[in-house]
C-alpha positions as CSV (number, residue, x, y, z in Angstrom):
1,M,-55.5,33.2,-18.5
2,R,-51.8,34.3,-18.4
3,R,-52.2,34.9,-14.6
4,R,-53.4,31.3,-14.0
5,E,-50.5,29.9,-16.1
6,F,-48.0,32.0,-14.0
7,I,-49.5,30.9,-10.7
8,T,-49.4,27.3,-12.0
9,L,-45.8,27.6,-13.1
10,L,-44.9,29.3,-9.8
11,G,-46.7,26.6,-7.8
12,G,-44.9,23.9,-9.7
13,A,-41.5,25.5,-9.1
14,V,-42.2,25.7,-5.3
15,V,-43.1,22.0,-5.2
16,A,-40.0,21.1,-7.3
17,W,-37.6,23.4,-5.5
18,P,-37.0,21.2,-2.5
19,I,-36.4,18.1,-4.6
20,A,-33.7,20.0,-6.6
21,A,-32.2,21.4,-3.4
22,R,-32.0,18.0,-1.9
23,A,-30.4,16.7,-5.1
24,Q,-27.7,19.3,-4.8
25,Q,-26.7,18.3,-1.2
26,P,-23.2,16.9,-1.0
27,A,-23.0,13.2,-0.3
28,M,-22.4,12.0,3.2
29,P,-18.6,12.0,3.8
30,V,-17.1,8.5,4.1
31,V,-14.2,7.7,6.6
32,G,-12.1,4.8,5.7
33,W,-11.0,2.8,8.9
34,M,-8.2,0.3,8.5
35,S,-6.7,-1.6,11.3
36,G,-4.1,-4.3,11.6
37,R,-6.0,-5.7,14.6
38,S,-9.5,-7.4,14.8
39,P,-12.8,-5.7,15.6
40,R,-13.0,-7.7,18.8
41,D,-9.7,-6.3,19.9
42,S,-10.7,-2.7,19.0
43,E,-14.1,-2.3,20.6
44,H,-12.8,0.2,23.1
45,L,-11.0,2.2,20.4
46,L,-14.0,2.2,18.1
47,A,-16.2,3.5,21.0
48,A,-13.7,6.3,21.6
49,F,-13.5,7.2,18.0
50,R,-17.3,7.4,17.6
51,E,-17.5,9.5,20.7
52,G,-14.9,11.8,19.3
53,L,-16.8,12.1,16.1
54,R,-20.1,12.7,17.9
55,E,-18.4,15.6,20.0
56,T,-17.6,17.2,16.7
57,G,-21.1,16.8,15.2
58,F,-20.6,13.7,13.2
59,V,-22.8,10.7,13.9
60,E,-22.1,7.4,12.1
61,G,-25.0,6.6,9.8
62,E,-26.5,10.1,10.0
63,S,-23.8,12.7,9.0
64,V,-20.9,10.5,8.3
65,A,-20.4,6.9,7.0
66,I,-17.5,4.7,8.0
67,E,-16.1,1.9,5.9
68,Y,-14.2,-0.7,8.0
69,S,-11.3,-2.9,7.0
70,W,-9.6,-5.3,9.4
71,A,-6.4,-7.3,8.9
72,D,-6.7,-9.5,12.1
73,G,-2.9,-9.4,12.5
74,R,-2.3,-10.3,8.8
75,Y,-0.1,-7.2,8.0
76,E,0.7,-8.3,4.5
77,Q,-3.0,-7.4,3.6
78,L,-2.7,-3.8,4.7
79,R,-1.7,-2.4,1.3
80,E,-4.6,-4.1,-0.5
81,M,-6.9,-2.8,2.3
82,A,-5.8,0.7,1.9
83,S,-6.1,0.5,-1.9
84,D,-9.6,-1.0,-1.5
85,L,-10.7,1.8,0.8
86,L,-9.4,4.5,-1.5
87,R,-11.4,3.0,-4.4
88,R,-14.5,3.6,-2.3
89,R,-13.8,7.4,-2.6
90,I,-13.3,8.0,1.1
91,A,-12.7,11.5,2.4
92,V,-10.2,10.5,5.1
93,L,-8.3,7.3,5.9
94,V,-7.8,6.3,9.6
95,A,-4.9,3.9,10.0
96,V,-4.6,2.3,13.4
97,G,-3.7,-1.1,15.0
98,G,0.0,-1.1,14.6
99,D,2.7,0.9,12.7
100,P,2.3,-1.2,9.6
101,S,-1.1,0.2,9.1
102,A,0.0,3.8,9.1
103,L,2.9,2.9,6.6
104,A,0.5,1.1,4.3
105,A,-1.9,4.0,4.3
106,K,0.9,6.4,3.6
107,Q,2.2,4.4,0.7
108,A,-1.3,4.0,-0.9
109,T,-2.0,7.7,-1.2
110,S,-0.5,11.2,-1.3
111,T,-3.7,13.1,-1.7
112,I,-6.3,11.6,0.7
113,P,-5.7,12.7,4.3
114,V,-4.4,9.9,6.5
115,V,-4.8,10.0,10.3
116,F,-2.7,7.4,12.0
117,G,-2.2,6.1,15.4
118,M,1.0,4.3,16.2
119,G,3.5,3.2,18.8
120,G,6.7,4.1,17.0
121,D,8.3,7.3,15.9
122,P,6.5,8.7,12.9
123,V,9.4,11.0,11.9
124,E,11.9,8.2,12.0
125,S,9.6,6.0,10.0
126,G,9.0,8.7,7.4
127,L,5.3,9.3,7.9
128,V,5.8,12.9,8.8
129,T,8.6,15.4,8.4
130,S,8.5,16.7,12.0
131,F,6.2,16.7,15.1
132,N,5.5,20.4,14.7
133,R,5.0,20.5,11.0
134,P,4.0,17.0,9.7
135,G,3.7,18.2,6.1
136,G,2.2,16.0,3.4
137,N,-1.2,14.4,3.8
138,T,-0.4,12.4,7.1
139,T,-1.0,13.4,10.7
140,G,-1.8,11.5,13.9
141,F,-0.5,10.5,17.2
142,T,2.1,8.3,18.7
143,L,2.4,6.7,22.1
144,L,6.1,6.0,21.6
145,T,5.6,2.5,23.2
146,N,8.3,1.1,20.8
147,L,10.8,3.2,22.8
148,M,9.3,2.7,26.2
149,E,8.8,-1.2,26.3
150,P,12.5,-2.0,26.2
151,K,13.0,0.6,29.1
152,R,10.2,-1.0,31.1
153,I,11.7,-4.5,30.7
154,G,15.2,-3.1,31.7
155,L,13.7,-1.6,34.8
156,L,11.9,-4.8,35.7
157,H,15.2,-6.6,35.3
158,A,16.9,-4.1,37.5
159,L,14.2,-4.5,40.2
160,V,14.1,-8.3,39.9
161,P,17.6,-9.4,38.8
162,G,17.0,-13.2,38.8
163,I,13.9,-13.0,36.5
164,S,14.4,-15.0,33.3
165,L,10.9,-15.0,31.7
166,V,8.4,-12.2,31.5
167,G,4.8,-12.5,30.4
168,A,2.6,-9.6,29.3
169,W,-1.0,-9.2,28.4
């Protein structure tokens, strides 16, 4: 009789073990995505972001969740957007769509990693200590377009001195 009780107990443990193991699996990491732009303006950026995640083994909805927040050009909403995403217990905060997004993310947290994309100088704006050693919880990339655009306009003016109006898209 003890043998049957032992086998029953062992059988029950074998059945229950996968359930317990699944219960101990860590929750799917959540990435917070905040942008000063609109989703329509950022389709190509999102496609590249998702492809980059895929290349490193993360597939949206399968191995990582992404919470999106869009300012649609209303930069005054960025601080609240960052705070809202942080309340959702994100693992990392991606701040793109203009320099104000990165600055709002940095102001919102000093512990959650912030990955930014910006056009200005992240050292000058106080986001990072230096390019080589960003320090703190922020890292990212810059296109330094804030420095390049005035130079491009100056070059255009030198090439076409009589120009009085320039349009860009």
